[in-house]
N, C-alpha and C positions, 0 to 999 in steps of 0.2 A: 504540387499538392492537389488535393481533391477540390474540384471546382463546384460540384453540385451533388446533392443527394435528393432522391425522390420524396423523402420524408425527413425533413430536418427537425427531428424531435428534440426537445429540451433534455439535456443530461443534468444530473445533480449528484452531489456527493452522497455516499452511502453510510453516513453516521446516524445513529439513532437520534441524537440531539437535533440535527437538521430536520429529520423527518417528523419529529414531534412538533416542531414549529409549523410544519405544513398541515398536520392533521390534528393538532392538539396534543396534550400530554399523553405519554405512554401508559401502559397498564401497570397495575400495582405489582403483579408478579415479576415483570421485567425490572421494575425499580428495586424490588427486594433482591433479585438475583445480582444486580449490579452492586448493591451494598455488600452482599455476601462476598463477591469477588474482590471488592476493595479491602475487606477485612482480611481475607485469606492472603492476598498479595502482601499486605502489611505484616501479617504474622510470619509468612515465609521469609520476608526480608529480615525481621528481627531474629528469627530462628537461625538464619544463615550467616550471622556475623562472624562467629568463631574467631579464627586467626586473621580474618580480613576486615576486622572491625573498622579501622580507619578508612579503608578504601570504600567499604559499603556505606559508611556514613556520608561520604562525598559523592559516590556514584552508585546508583541503584541498578540492579539487574531485573528488569520487568519479568514477571512470571512467564510470559510468552517466549522469551529468549531461551529459557531453560526447557520449556515445554516442547519446543521444536528441535531440541538436542543440537543446537548450533555449536556448542562447545566441543562436541564429539568431532566435528569436522575441523575446528580450530586446532585441535590437538594432533591433527595429521600433518601439521607443518605448513609452510608457505605454499600457496598454489603455484603451479608452473606458469600461469598467465593471469593478467588482470581481465576483468569483464566490465562491460558498460551496462548500467541499469538505468532505465528511463522511468520516471514517475510523471504520469499525465494527471494533473490535478489543479489545485488553485494557486500553485506557485511554490516558492521556496524562500525561506528566510536566510538569504545569503549573508554570512557574517555571524550567524548564531554561534555561540561559544562551543557548542557540542556537535556541530555539523561540519562536514568537509567544505572547503572554500574553493575558489577558482584556482588557487595554488595547488589544490589536490585534484584538479582536472574537472571541476564542476562547470558545466555549460548548460545552455538552455535555449528555448525558443518561445516566442509569443507572437500572436497575430501582429503583423507590421502596422496595422491600423491603430493598435493600442486599445482597441475596444474592450479587450478582456484584461488589460493591465500587463505589467511586465513580469517575466518569468522569475526574476530574482527578488520579487516582492510578493509576500503572501498576506493579503489583508484579511484572510479568513482563518488561517491556522491549520486547516485540514491537510493541505499538501505537505506542510512542514512536519506535521504529526506522522503522516505515513512515511515520509522520507527518514524520519528519526528511527522508526522501527527497523527499516532496512539498513541504515548506515550511520547512526549516531556513533560518535567516536568513543572507543573504549579505552580504559586504563588512563584516563586523563583527570581523574578525580573530580569530574563534573557531571551533573545530571544523570543520564542513563547510558547504558550500553545498548548494543543492537545485535542483529543477526550477523552483520558484517562490520565489526568494530575497527578494522584497520583501513583507513582511507587510501593507503598505498596499494591496496589489493583490488580496488574497483574504482570505476568512475561513474559519477552521476550525470545524467542528462535530464533536464527538467522541461516538460512540455506544459505550457500554461493553457490547458484545455478548458478550464473553467474560470469564471470571473471570481472576484473576491466575495460575491454573495453566495458562492457555492453552486452555481448553475452555469450552463452554457449550451451552445448549439451542438448538435451532432456533427455538423460540418467542421466546426473548430476543433472538436475532439479528434476527428479523423485526420485533420491537417497536422495536429500535434503528434499523432501516432506516426504519420508519414515522416515527419521530421526526426522522430526518434530513430526510425529505421535508417534514414539517410545519414544520420550521424553515428551509426555503428552500434546501436543498442542491441543486445542479445535478449534481454528480458525487459518487458514493459509491464509496469504495475498500474492498474486502473481501478481505483476505489471510487467508481462512479457508475452511473447507469440511468436508464429510463425504464420504468416499469408501467405496465398497463397497455391498453390497446393502442395501436398505432406506433409502437416503438421500433418494430422491425424495419430494417432498411436493406434492400437488396444490394445497394451500392456499398454499404458498410460491410455486409457479409462478404462481398467480393474482395474488398480491401483486406479484411482480416485473413481471408484465404491466401491472398498474394503474400502478405506479411509472413504467414506461417510457412508458405512454400519457400520463402527466402531464408528460412532457418531461425526466425525470431519466435520467442515464446511470449505470448500475450496472456496476462493473468488479470482477472477482473472480479470484483465483489459481486456475489450472487444477488444481494438485495436484502432488505429488512422487512419483508412482507409477513413473516411468521407463518407462511402457508405455502402451498404448492402453486406458485405463480411464476411467470416468466418475465425476465428483464433482459435488457441488452446494454452493453455488448456481451455480458456473461453468457447469454443464451445462444450465441453463435457457436457452431461446432468446433471451430478452430481456436476458440478462446477457452482458457482454463477457468472454470467457474468455482469460486471459493465461498463456502459457508463459514459460519462462526461457531466456536465452542467456548465454554466458560473455563475458568482455571481448574475446575474439577474434571474437565473433559466431556461434559455433557453438552448437547446441542443448545446454543443460546436461544432463549425464548423468541427473540426477534428474527432469527435467521430464516431466510427463504430456503425451502426444501423442495427440490424438484429433481427429475432424472438427469438434468444437465450438471448439477452440482457434483463434482468429482473429488473434492478434497475439502477439508475444513482446517481452519487455523484459529489461534487465540484471538478473540474479538470482543470479549466482554471486559470492560474496565481495564483498558490497556493504557499504560503511562508512556508518554513519549514527548518529544520536543514540540514546542509551539513558539511563535515569534517573540522577539525581544528577550532572548535568553531565558525563556520560561519553559515550564513543563506542565502537562495536564493529562487527565485521564479521560479517554473517549471510549465509546462502545459502538459496534456496528460491524457488518461484514467489511466495511472500509478498513477496519483495523486488522481483520484477519488476512486480507489480501496481501499487504506488504510483508507479513510473516512468510507467506508461501513464496512470494516473489524473491524475498531475501534469501531464503533457503535454496531456491532454484538457482540463483546466481552463485551462491556460495559453493554448491556442489559442482556446478558447471565450470567454475574457475579451477577446480581440482581435476576435472575430467573434460578438458577443452575439446577433445575429439568427439565427444558425444553430440548427437543431433538434438534439436529441440524436442522431437518426439520421444527420444530416449529419456531426456530429463523430465518430461511431462509424465512419463509412465514409471 
């Protein structure tokens, strides 16, 4: 793994709730937008019952799943191969009723020292929420569905890059990324980052270049600065930077917007899995990132001969 970085900046999750805690409460406009998204998501759910009333009552389809047209790919039939998706975050609630288990191929890594906790425990909820958007189990009459609802078609690898308080060192995140690659991940989803001066690391930039050259696609949340600012790892050239849109398709008020952002995903008021068989609604580019990562993996599983650069573009 990586042994040193010249600037071991602190990384943190990219959800608006976490960042409000850091800087105080968010703006009124952002709060109103989140309420509007929640109302629309509820209205869409009620309006979509029709002949699937019983299933919808037990299992919701979050608006983002329909927004990214995941069902269009599902209807193409079973993919010719499975794909491994890595989530570098605060961990994974192994045993959640609506998430794949070790019997489905879930594995993970955490720092052997135990400083950041165990990969199969998520004392924060953020990592479990992101994982649920990518791969919550579909058609099981529980909770929510996801971009990849069939756990037999993909494998999760979990990198415990951040501690249960939602933050961690750049070094630990890089080690988690390296473990994802070592264990065969093709897509790495990173709803985390460091924004502000001093976040750039040449060692990190070099690692992400190496990872990209090995054929892995790394996707990261752009940040929630609501302005033209830069954060990392999303700001590195070989990392795909993801901004956030609302359920109506407009740019989320909080989303970072800079020339490195190359795609957006649903990130305002996204419902997904959280620990202890629960479900919750979060906002942030953190929520947009797993939508994009999930779609990348879904498409790649159907076109396994494509390169990471082809999937990216």
